[in-house]
C-alpha positions in Angstrom: -35.8 -28.2 -29.6 -35.0 -25.1 -27.6 -35.7 -21.8 -29.4 -32.5 -20.0 -28.1 -30.3 -19.0 -30.9 -26.5 -18.6 -30.3 -24.5 -15.7 -31.8 -23.1 -18.0 -34.5 -26.7 -18.6 -35.8 -27.1 -22.1 -34.4 -30.0 -23.1 -32.1 -29.8 -24.9 -28.8 -30.4 -28.6 -29.2 -31.7 -29.3 -25.7 -35.2 -30.4 -25.0 -37.5 -27.5 -23.9 -39.4 -27.5 -20.7 -43.0 -28.5 -21.0 -45.1 -25.4 -21.5 -42.1 -23.3 -22.7 -40.0 -22.8 -25.8 -36.7 -22.9 -23.9 -34.6 -25.6 -22.2 -33.8 -25.6 -18.5 -30.6 -23.6 -19.1 -32.1 -20.9 -21.3 -35.5 -20.3 -19.8 -35.7 -16.9 -18.1 -36.2 -16.6 -14.4 -39.7 -15.3 -14.4 -41.0 -17.8 -16.9 -39.4 -20.8 -15.1 -40.7 -19.7 -11.7 -44.2 -19.4 -13.2 -44.1 -22.9 -14.6 -42.2 -24.8 -11.9 -42.0 -22.6 -8.9 -39.0 -23.2 -6.7 -38.4 -26.5 -8.4 -36.8 -24.5 -11.3 -33.7 -23.9 -9.2 -33.0 -27.6 -8.9 -33.9 -28.3 -12.5 -31.5 -25.7 -13.7 -28.6 -26.8 -11.5 -29.0 -30.4 -12.5 -29.1 -29.5 -16.2 -26.0 -27.4 -15.9 -23.9 -29.9 -14.0 -25.0 -32.6 -16.4 -23.8 -30.7 -19.4 -20.6 -29.7 -17.6 -19.8 -33.3 -16.7 -20.5 -34.3 -20.3 -17.6 -32.1 -21.4 -19.4 -28.9 -22.3 -17.6 -25.8 -20.9 -19.1 -23.1 -23.1 -22.3 -21.6 -21.9 -24.1 -18.8 -23.7 -27.4 -17.1 -22.7 -28.0 -19.3 -19.7 -30.0 -18.4 -16.5 -28.7 -20.0 -13.3 -29.5 -19.6 -9.6 -27.1 -21.1 -7.2 -24.3 -23.2 -8.8 -21.3 -25.0 -7.2 -18.6 -26.4 -9.5 -16.6 -28.7 -7.2 -13.5 -30.9 -7.9 -13.7 -30.3 -11.6 -10.9 -30.7 -14.1 -10.9 -30.0 -17.8 -8.6 -29.2 -20.7 -10.8 -26.4 -22.0 -11.7 -23.1 -20.2 -15.1 -22.5 -18.7 -16.9 -19.7 -20.5 -20.1 -17.8 -19.6 -21.3 -15.4 -22.3 -24.4 -13.3 -22.3 -25.6 -15.2 -19.2 -27.2 -14.4 -15.8 -26.1 -16.2 -12.7 -27.2 -15.4 -9.1 -24.4 -17.2 -7.3 -21.6 -19.4 -8.7 -18.8 -21.1 -6.7 -15.8 -22.7 -8.1 -14.2 -25.1 -5.5 -11.1 -27.2 -6.3 -11.3 -26.4 -10.0 -8.3 -27.0 -12.3 -9.0 -25.6 -15.8 -7.1 -23.5 -18.3 -9.3 -20.5 -17.7 -12.6 -19.1 -16.4 -14.3 -16.3 -18.4 -17.4 -14.2 -17.9 -18.2 -12.1 -20.9 -21.2 -9.7 -21.1 -22.8 -11.5 -18.2 -24.6 -10.6 -15.0 -23.4 -12.3 -11.8 -24.6 -11.7 -8.2 -21.8 -13.5 -6.4 -18.7 -15.0 -8.1 -16.4 -17.0 -5.8 -13.3 -19.0 -6.8 -11.9 -21.0 -3.9 -8.8 -23.2 -3.7 -8.5 -23.6 -7.5 -5.8 -23.7 -10.2 -6.5 -21.6 -13.2 -4.6 -20.4 -16.3 -6.4 -17.2 -16.9 -9.3 -15.6 -15.1 -11.3 -13.0 -17.1 -14.3 -10.8 -16.4 -15.2 -8.5 -19.3 -18.2 -6.3 -20.1 -20.1 -7.8 -17.2 -22.1 -6.7 -14.1 -20.9 -8.4 -10.9 -22.0 -7.5 -7.4 -19.3 -9.4 -5.4 -16.2 -11.0 -6.9 -14.0 -13.1 -4.6 -10.7 -15.0 -5.3 -9.5 -17.0 -2.3 -6.5 -19.3 -2.4 -6.3 -19.3 -6.2 -3.2 -20.2 -8.2 -3.0 -18.8 -11.7 -0.4 -19.5 -14.3 -1.2 -16.7 -16.7 -3.1 -13.6 -15.6 -6.2 -12.2 -13.9 -8.2 -9.6 -15.9 -11.2 -7.8 -14.7 -12.0 -5.2 -17.3 -14.8 -3.0 -18.7 -17.2 -4.1 -16.1 -19.4 -2.9 -13.3 -18.2 -4.5 -10.1 -19.3 -3.5 -6.6 -16.9 -5.5 -4.5 -13.6 -7.1 -5.5 -11.8 -9.2 -2.9 -8.6 -11.1 -3.8 -7.1 -13.2 -0.9 -4.1 -15.6 -0.8 -3.9 -15.7 -4.6 -0.5 -16.4 -6.2 1.0 -16.4 -9.7 2.4 -19.9 -10.3 3.9 -19.4 -13.7 7.6 -18.8 -14.7 7.2 -15.2 -15.6 7.8 -15.4 -19.4 8.5 -12.1 -21.0 6.2 -10.8 -23.7 7.1 -9.1 -26.9 9.3 -6.1 -27.1 7.4 -2.9 -27.8 9.6 0.0 -28.9 12.5 -1.4 -27.1 10.7 -1.8 -23.8 10.4 -5.3 -22.2 6.9 -5.9 -20.8 5.8 -8.8 -18.7 3.0 -10.6 -20.4 2.0 -13.0 -17.6 1.5 -12.9 -13.9 -0.6 -9.8 -13.8 -3.7 -9.0 -11.8 -5.3 -6.2 -13.7 -8.5 -4.3 -12.7 -9.2 -1.7 -15.4 -12.1 0.4 -16.6 -14.4 -0.6 -13.8 -17.5 1.4 -12.6 -19.7 1.6 -9.5 -17.0 0.1 -7.4 -17.6 0.3 -3.7 -14.4 -1.5 -2.4 -11.3 -3.2 -3.7 -9.6 -5.4 -1.1 -6.4 -7.4 -1.4 -6.1 -9.8 1.6 -8.9 -8.2 3.7 -11.3 -9.9 6.0 -14.7 -10.5 4.4 -17.1 -12.2 6.8 -19.7 -12.6 4.1 -17.4 -14.8 2.1 -17.0 -17.2 4.9 -20.7 -17.4 5.3 -21.2 -18.2 1.6 -18.6 -20.9 1.8 -20.1 -22.5 4.8 -23.5 -22.5 3.2 -22.0 -24.7 0.5 -20.4 -27.0 3.0 -16.9 -25.5 3.0 -15.1 -24.4 6.1 -11.9 -22.5 5.3 -9.1 -22.6 7.8 -7.4 -19.4 8.9 -3.9 -21.0 9.1 -3.6 -21.2 5.3 -3.9 -17.5 4.6 -0.9 -16.2 2.6 0.3 -13.1 0.7 -1.0 -12.2 -2.7 1.8 -12.6 -5.2 1.9 -11.4 -8.8 4.3 -9.7 -11.2 2.0 -6.7 -11.2 -1.2 -5.5 -9.6 -2.6 -2.9 -11.9 -5.6 -0.7 -11.0 -6.5 1.6 -13.9 -9.4 3.8 -14.8 -11.6 2.7 -11.9 -14.7 4.7 -11.0 -15.7 4.4 -7.4 -19.3 4.8 -6.1 -19.9 8.5 -5.4 -22.5 7.9 -2.7 -21.9 10.1 0.4 -22.2 7.1 2.7 -19.0 5.6 1.3 -17.0 8.8 1.4 -15.4 8.1 4.9 -14.8 4.4 4.3 -11.6 2.6 3.1 -12.3 2.1 -0.5 -9.0 0.6 -1.6 -7.1 -1.8 0.7 -3.9 -3.6 -0.3 -2.5 -5.9 2.4 0.3 -8.4 2.1 0.8 -8.0 -1.6 4.1 -9.0 -3.2 5.0 -7.5 -6.6 4.7 -4.4 -8.7 1.9 -2.0 -7.8 0.5 0.4 -10.4 -2.3 2.9 -9.7 -3.3 4.8 -12.8 -6.1 7.3 -13.4 -7.8 6.6 -10.1 -10.1 8.9 -8.2 -10.6 7.2 -4.9 -13.7 8.6 -3.3 -12.7 7.8 0.3 -9.6 6.4 2.0 -6.8 4.1 0.7 -4.4 1.9 2.6 -1.4 -0.2 1.7 -0.3 -2.4 4.6 2.4 -5.1 5.2 3.3 -5.3 1.5 6.5 -5.7 -0.5 6.3 -3.3 -3.5 8.7 -3.4 -6.4 8.9 -0.2 -8.5 5.4 1.1 -7.4 3.8 3.6 -9.8 1.2 6.3 -9.1 -0.1 8.0 -12.3 -2.9 10.6 -12.1 -4.0 9.2 -8.8 -6.2 11.2 -6.4 -7.3 10.1 -2.9 -10.0 12.3 -1.4 -9.5 10.8 2.0 -6.3 9.6 3.7 -3.6 7.5 2.3 -1.8 5.1 4.7 1.5 3.2 4.1 2.2 1.0 7.1 4.9 -1.8 7.3 5.5 -1.5 3.6 8.9 -2.3 1.9 9.7 -0.2 -1.1 12.2 -1.7 -3.6 13.0 0.4 -6.6 15.7 -0.1 -9.2 17.9 2.6 -10.7 15.5 3.4 -13.5 12.6 3.8 -11.1 14.6 6.1 -8.8 15.6 8.2 -11.8 12.3 8.5 -13.7 9.2 7.4 -11.6 10.1 8.5 -8.1 10.7 12.3 -8.9 7.2 12.5 -10.4 5.3 10.9 -7.5 4.7 14.2 -5.7 3.1 15.5 -8.9 1.1 12.4 -9.9 -0.2 11.5 -6.4 -2.7 13.9 -5.0 -4.0 13.2 -1.5 -6.6 15.6 0.0 -6.4 14.2 3.5 -3.4 12.9 5.4 -0.5 10.7 4.3 0.8 8.4 6.9 4.1 6.5 6.4 4.6 4.3 9.4 7.2 1.5 10.0 8.2 1.4 6.3 11.5 0.2 4.8 13.2 1.6 1.7 16.1 0.3 -0.3 16.7 3.9 -1.4 17.1 6.9 0.8 15.8 9.0 -2.0 12.5 7.1 -1.9 12.2 7.6 1.9 12.8 11.4 1.4 10.1 11.7 -1.2 7.4 9.8 0.7 8.2 11.5 4.0 7.9 14.9 2.3 4.5 13.9 0.9 3.4 13.0 4.5 4.9 16.3 5.9 3.2 18.5 3.3 -0.2 16.8 3.9 -0.1 17.3 7.7 1.1 20.9 7.3 -1.7 21.6 4.9 -4.2 20.3 7.4 -2.7 22.3 10.3 -1.2 19.5 12.4 2.4 20.9 12.7 3.4 18.4 15.4 3.0 15.4 13.1 4.4 17.5 10.3 7.6 18.1 12.3 7.9 14.4 12.9 7.9 13.7 9.2 10.2 16.7 8.5 12.8 15.1 10.8 12.5 11.8 9.0 12.7 13.5 5.6 15.9 15.4 6.6 17.6 12.2 8.0 16.8 10.4 4.7 18.1 13.4 2.7 21.3 13.4 4.7 21.7 9.6 4.2 21.0 10.1 0.5 23.9 12.5 0.2 26.1 10.3 2.2 25.5 7.3 -0.1 26.4 9.3 -3.2 28.8 8.2 -5.8 31.6 10.6 -4.9 35.2 9.3 -4.6 38.4 10.4 -3.1 38.5 13.8 -1.5 35.0 14.6 -2.6 33.6 11.6 -0.7 35.7 12.6 2.3 34.1 16.1 2.3 30.7 14.6 1.9 31.3 12.4 5.0 32.6 15.4 7.0 29.5 17.5 5.9 27.2 14.7 7.0 29.0 14.4 10.4 28.7 18.1 11.1 25.1 18.1 10.1 24.4 15.2 12.4 26.3 16.9 15.3 24.9 20.4 15.0 21.5 19.9 13.4 20.3 16.4 14.3 21.9 15.7 17.7 21.1 19.1 19.2 17.5 19.7 18.2 16.4 17.1 15.6 16.5 19.6 12.8 14.6 22.2 14.8 11.7 20.0 15.7 12.6 19.3 19.4 12.8 22.3 21.8 13.4 20.1 24.9 16.6 18.5 23.6 18.8 21.7 23.5 17.7 22.5 27.1 18.5 19.1 28.4 21.9 19.0 26.5 22.8 22.5 27.9 21.9 21.6 31.5 23.8 18.3 31.3 26.9 19.8 29.7 27.1 22.9 31.8 26.2 21.4 35.2 27.9 18.0 34.8 30.3 17.5 31.9 32.3 20.8 31.9 32.5 21.1 35.8 34.0 17.5 35.9 36.6 18.5 33.2 37.6 21.6 35.2 37.7 19.6 38.4 39.8 16.8 37.0 42.3 19.2 35.3 42.4 21.6 38.3 42.5 24.4 35.7 40.5 27.1 37.4 41.8 29.6 40.0 39.8 32.0 42.2 40.0 34.6 44.9 39.7 32.0 47.6 42.5 29.5 47.6 40.6 26.2 47.9 38.2 25.2 45.0 35.2 22.9 45.7 33.1 21.1 43.0 30.4 23.8 43.4 32.9 26.4 42.6 33.8 24.6 39.4 30.1 24.3 38.5 29.6 28.0 39.3 32.5 28.9 37.0 31.0 26.6 34.3 27.6 28.4 34.4 29.3 31.8 34.2 31.4 30.7 31.3 28.5 29.2 29.3 26.4 32.3 29.8 29.5 34.6 28.9 28.9 36.7 32.0 32.5 36.8 33.2 32.3 38.2 36.7 36.1 38.0 37.1 36.2 36.2 40.5 37.4 33.0 38.8 39.6 32.5 35.8 40.9 29.5 33.9 44.6 28.5 33.7 46.4 26.1 31.4 44.1 23.6 29.8 41.2 25.3 31.4 41.5 28.2 28.9 40.8 25.7 26.0 37.9 24.1 27.9 36.4 27.5 28.8 36.6 28.7 25.2 34.8 25.6 24.0 32.2 25.9 26.6 31.6 29.6 25.8 31.0 28.8 22.2 28.8 25.8 23.1 26.7 27.9 25.4 26.1 30.7 22.9 25.3 28.1 20.1 22.8 26.1 22.3 20.9 29.2 23.4 20.6 30.3 19.8 19.4 26.9 18.8 16.8 26.9 21.7 15.4 30.3 20.8 15.2 29.4 17.1 13.4 26.1 17.8 11.1 27.7 20.3 10.1 30.5 18.0 9.6 28.0 15.1 7.4 25.7 17.1 5.1 28.2 18.9 4.9 31.2 16.6 4.4 29.8 13.1 
């Protein structure tokens, strides 16, 4: 009988290998290779699959090389405890759960399977991949050392039952993908391309199709207390990549040693708590959806809780709240100003001010108060946005001034015949000359307005003075700060 003793005090009942005190599953790598050479790999795999097909799903203290569990269905979860596995692939598996506890795994791949709960706890894993997995409970990767985590096309298939009430707060107990208390992480990728995974699958006779790729959906994606590898060669790489994720995103106590990106995702009430990104943070084609509580409590604290040492990019994003757009555009503006790129900073400043104006316009005022708010927004759009994009565009006031003074006002004077001069007949060039003189407030006296022309000339004089003031202010702001 095998000499391996389980934690409950019982011994393994399998027959030991000749020349060893351990069975094929529990014999260490070096001893097995010394006795059987490369044949030990086949012996271990056959022994493991035999026990699995016999109904055993709990494996403790086993040593395995390359194992593929294919088209397997059971009513009990598959558990590996205190074990060492070089490569293990789950293909087409339908079980209540898969658990690795205090184990060491080289490559762990779950492909096109249906699980209840997937758990990795207290283990050392080099590469962990979930591809096209449906889970009805949660995915937990905790208190472990994991180098690479790749989760693609994985969806929560449960009904989203609510957990117990804690101090009056309703917490979702299922549907979570949680990565917490991890160390030595080199990259976390949600729906990212991973050529090595395709190679691993093809080595096991599996050819995944590109057409079936879909978004990762969960009630919450929680990344908490993750320690990234501090090697200098990873500093300039994208260490955290979230693409096509649908659900609540929570980043808590993170120190990302490199860049982070969130692309093409639908985020509900995202949270950033004590999060630091040493590189750049990119939001591209992201939809932000926050409820009233999130806008009132979480959103105002994001500028304090989220610290980005590089640049923040917010490109082609959508917001269900103007206040959220204002906060994120302000984060981006401050980052570009801090790093000296004032042209990009001006672009985000303009977007921030537009969002701020729309936020005021969508306020809850009623009656006369709402009327004044609309009038204020209209004047702000007319005099601050239309003329110079809140002081960020110096070309626009020049073009508007030239178009108005040389085309618009001369046409008004010409149509109304409201200008008289020393010479009796007035041509269009005379009206244009009078328009330029009026806009610049020179007043030579050779032409003067009559009737309706006095009103038009007064408006043009005010317009000319205002536009030159705008141009000088914008020009000075752009080139002398």
